[in-house]
C-alpha positions in Angstrom: 0.0 0.0 0.0 2.8 2.5 0.9 4.5 1.7 -2.4 1.4 2.5 -4.4 1.3 5.9 -2.7 4.6 6.7 -4.3 3.3 6.1 -7.8 1.7 9.6 -8.0 4.8 11.7 -8.0 4.1 12.6 -11.6 1.0 14.5 -10.4 3.2 16.6 -8.1 5.6 17.2 -11.0 2.8 18.4 -13.2 1.2 20.7 -10.6 4.1 22.1 -8.5 4.5 25.8 -8.6 1.2 26.3 -10.5 -2.3 27.4 -9.5 -4.8 24.6 -10.2 -8.5 23.8 -9.9 -9.8 20.4 -8.7 -12.9 19.8 -10.8 -15.6 17.2 -10.9 -15.7 16.2 -7.2 -18.4 13.5 -6.6 -21.5 14.9 -4.9 -23.4 11.6 -4.7 -23.8 8.3 -2.8 -21.0 6.3 -4.5 -18.7 5.8 -1.5 -15.9 4.6 -3.9 -15.8 8.0 -5.5 -15.8 9.7 -2.1 -12.8 7.6 -1.1 -11.0 8.7 -4.3 -11.8 12.4 -3.5 -10.5 12.0 0.1 -7.4 10.2 -1.1 -6.8 13.0 -3.6 -7.1 15.7 -0.9 -4.8 13.7 1.4 -2.3 13.6 -1.5 -2.5 17.3 -2.0 -1.9 18.0 1.7 1.1 15.7 1.8 2.6 17.3 -1.2 1.7 20.9 -0.1 -0.4 21.4 -3.2 -3.4 23.8 -2.5 -6.2 23.9 -5.1 -7.5 27.4 -5.9 -11.0 26.0 -6.2 -12.7 22.6 -5.5 -16.0 22.1 -7.3 -18.4 19.7 -9.1 -18.4 20.1 -12.8 -21.8 21.8 -12.6 -20.6 24.4 -10.1 -17.3 25.1 -11.8 -17.2 28.6 -13.2 -14.9 29.3 -16.2 -14.3 32.8 -14.9 -12.2 31.3 -12.1 -9.5 30.2 -14.5 -6.6 32.5 -15.3 -3.8 32.0 -17.9 -1.4 29.4 -16.7 -3.9 27.7 -14.3 -4.1 23.9 -14.5 -7.5 22.1 -14.6 -7.4 18.8 -12.6 -10.2 16.3 -13.1 -11.2 13.9 -10.4 -10.3 10.2 -11.1 -12.5 7.2 -11.1 -14.3 5.0 -13.6 -16.3 7.5 -15.7 -14.0 8.1 -18.7 -16.0 6.6 -21.5 -19.6 6.3 -22.6 -21.2 4.3 -19.7 -21.6 7.7 -17.9 -21.7 9.8 -21.1 -22.9 13.1 -19.5 -19.9 13.3 -17.3 -17.5 12.8 -20.1 -19.3 15.3 -22.3 -19.0 18.0 -19.6 -15.3 17.2 -19.3 -14.9 17.6 -23.1 -16.7 21.0 -23.0 -14.3 22.3 -20.3 -11.2 20.9 -22.2 -12.4 22.6 -25.4 -13.0 25.9 -23.6 -9.4 26.1 -22.3 -7.1 25.1 -25.1 -4.1 26.8 -23.6 -4.4 25.6 -20.0 -2.8 22.3 -18.9 -5.3 19.5 -18.3 -4.5 16.7 -15.7 -6.9 13.7 -15.4 -6.3 11.8 -12.2 -6.2 8.0 -12.4 -9.1 6.6 -14.4 -10.4 3.4 -15.9 -11.2 4.0 -19.5 -14.0 2.1 -21.3 -16.1 2.7 -24.4 -18.9 0.5 -25.7 -18.9 2.4 -29.0 -15.9 2.9 -31.2 -17.7 5.8 -32.9 -18.2 7.6 -29.5 -14.6 6.9 -28.6 -13.3 8.3 -31.9 -15.4 11.5 -31.5 -14.0 12.0 -28.0 -10.5 11.3 -29.2 -10.9 14.2 -31.7 -11.9 16.6 -28.9 -8.9 15.6 -26.8 -6.5 15.7 -29.6 -7.3 19.4 -30.4 -5.7 20.2 -27.0 -1.9 19.8 -26.9 -1.4 19.7 -23.1 -3.7 16.9 -21.8 -2.1 14.5 -19.2 -4.1 11.3 -18.4 -3.3 9.0 -15.6 -4.9 5.5 -16.0 -5.4 2.6 -13.5 -4.6 -0.4 -15.8 -2.9 -1.5 -19.0 -6.2 -1.9 -20.9 -7.1 1.7 -20.1 -3.6 2.8 -21.1 -4.0 1.4 -24.6 -7.2 3.4 -25.1 -5.9 6.6 -23.5 -2.9 6.5 -25.8 -5.4 7.4 -28.6 -6.4 10.6 -26.6 -3.0 12.0 -25.7 0.8 11.7 -26.0 1.0 12.1 -22.2 -0.4 9.0 -20.5 0.8 7.6 -17.2 0.1 4.3 -15.4 -0.9 4.9 -11.8 -3.0 3.4 -9.0 -6.2 4.9 -7.6 -5.9 8.0 -5.5 -7.7 6.4 -2.5 -4.5 4.6 -1.6 -3.4 7.8 0.1 -5.9 6.9 2.9 -3.8 4.0 4.0 -3.7 2.8 6.8 -7.3 3.0 8.0 -7.2 1.5 11.5 -10.3 -0.1 13.0 -10.8 -1.7 16.5 -11.0 -5.4 16.5 -11.1 -8.0 13.7 -14.9 -8.2 13.3 -16.9 -11.3 12.6 -18.9 -12.7 9.7 -19.0 -12.1 6.0 -20.0 -8.8 4.3 -21.3 -8.7 0.7 -21.0 -5.4 -1.1 -23.1 -6.0 -4.2 -23.5 -3.6 -7.2 -27.0 -2.7 -8.2 -26.2 -0.5 -11.2 -25.2 -1.0 -14.9 -21.8 -2.6 -13.9 -23.4 -5.4 -11.9 -21.9 -8.7 -13.0 -23.2 -12.2 -13.2 -22.6 -14.0 -9.9 -20.0 -16.8 -10.3 -21.3 -20.3 -9.7 -18.9 -20.7 -6.8 -20.7 -17.9 -4.9 -24.3 -18.4 -5.9 -25.2 -20.4 -2.8 -23.0 -18.5 -0.4 -24.4 -17.2 2.8 -23.6 -13.7 4.0 -24.1 -12.1 7.4 -24.7 -8.7 5.8 -25.7 -7.9 2.2 -25.7 -4.3 1.0 -24.4 -1.7 -1.5 -23.0 1.9 -1.1 -26.4 3.5 -1.6 -27.8 1.5 1.3 -24.8 2.4 3.5 -25.7 6.1 3.0 -29.3 5.2 3.7 -31.7 7.9 4.9 -29.0 10.5 4.8 -29.6 10.7 1.1 -31.5 13.9 2.0 -28.2 15.6 2.9 -27.0 15.0 -0.7 -30.2 16.3 -2.1 -29.8 19.4 0.1 -26.2 19.9 -1.2 -27.5 19.8 -4.8 -30.3 22.3 -4.0 -28.0 24.9 -2.4 -25.4 24.4 -5.2 -28.2 25.1 -7.8 -29.3 28.2 -5.9 -25.7 29.5 -5.8 -25.3 28.9 -9.5 -28.6 30.6 -10.3 -27.7 33.7 -8.3 -24.1 33.8 -9.5 -22.8 33.8 -5.9 -19.1 33.2 -6.7 -17.8 32.9 -3.1 -20.6 30.5 -2.1 -20.0 28.3 -5.2 -16.3 28.1 -4.3 -17.0 27.1 -0.7 -19.8 24.6 -0.9 -17.3 21.8 -1.9 -14.7 22.3 0.8 -16.9 23.7 3.5 -20.1 21.5 3.2 -19.6 18.6 1.0 -16.0 17.3 1.8 -16.8 16.9 5.6 -20.1 15.3 4.7 -18.4 12.9 2.3 -16.0 12.0 5.1 -19.0 11.2 7.3 -20.5 8.8 4.6 -17.2 7.0 4.0 -16.8 6.6 7.8 -20.0 4.7 7.8 -18.5 2.3 5.2 -15.4 1.9 7.3 -17.5 1.0 10.4 -19.4 -1.5 8.4 -16.2 -3.2 7.1 -14.8 -3.2 10.6 -17.7 -5.2 11.9 -16.9 -8.1 9.6 -13.8 -10.3 9.2 -14.2 -11.0 5.4 -15.6 -8.9 2.5 -17.0 -10.2 -0.7 -17.5 -7.5 -3.3 -17.9 -6.7 -7.0 -17.0 -3.0 -6.4 -13.5 -1.9 -7.1 -13.5 0.3 -4.0 -14.9 -2.5 -1.9 -11.6 -4.1 -2.8 -9.5 -1.0 -2.2 -11.2 -0.2 1.1 -10.6 -3.7 2.3 -6.9 -3.2 1.3 -6.8 0.1 3.2 -8.1 -1.7 6.3 -5.9 -4.9 5.8 -9.1 -7.0 5.6 -9.1 -10.4 3.8 -11.6 -10.2 0.9 -12.9 -11.9 -2.3 -13.4 -9.8 -5.4 -15.8 -10.6 -8.3 -15.1 -8.9 -11.6 -17.5 -6.2 -12.9 -19.2 -6.4 -16.3 -16.2 -5.2 -18.3 -13.2 -6.4 -16.3 -12.4 -3.2 -14.4 -11.7 -5.1 -11.1 -9.5 -7.8 -12.6 -7.4 -5.5 -14.6 -6.8 -3.3 -11.6 -5.9 -6.2 -9.3 -3.7 -7.8 -11.9 -1.8 -4.5 -12.2 -1.4 -3.5 -8.5 -2.6 -5.9 -5.8 -2.6 -9.5 -7.1 0.4 -10.3 -5.0 -1.4 -9.5 -1.7 -2.4 -12.4 0.5 -5.5 -10.4 1.5 -7.0 -10.7 -2.1 -8.8 -13.5 -3.8 -10.1 -12.7 -7.3 -13.0 -14.6 -8.8 -13.5 -14.1 -12.6 -16.9 -14.7 -14.1 
């Protein structure tokens, strides 16, 4: 885990001495994305890198950007056409700032449509200073179409290591996707019994209303053009709330002694907590390619391919 933290020095090299904006922070109930954000902010603190602004893509205001500023996009698994609206907003921002350096933090890249991929490649290639970090070899091959500056690096959530919990826990926890990336359950696990079965959205539970409130006040600030408020909702309101949500996931993991998951950040959180776990691949191989690249040697990890 500590070695993986050292694989992000390229980000420091790209940002040091420059003003930058951290864009596309996740304001939703996917705890995996929240762990990425928290790991990114931990990395910034360790490297003494201070973003000028921290915002969602929707709250980001182009007037904040000055000549020479760098635009840093949140990492994750949304580079592609599975979550097309996110990628399209990213493309709009890249197109708007052809002379500002772009840094995309570690992503998994996946397109179901070659036509959509090629259209996106054309957008990226019109910009000469795009730097893309990718989480696996398969993503690297695709990202090489988008930029001459592609770097292989693990997920930013590794900067949260170690997450210490009290006691070993007892029983088996199943973190099970309920979205478009939900895989077929392997035969070896179809009849398995779990002490707890849930997904990230259920971990957040009734506190979804706090996320809805965040979006409402963000929308109000955007409508009224309140620049200071737009800049502060991320670091002042959302980042502490995201920490609260991810702490609920940590507490849930701590209560069990084994994790079974088809979520990449179920795997990564188990690694951060030194928990033995079993990983089922997702629909397009994101989990297996990541494990093969970074964590397959760990005694904590058992990968089950469908």
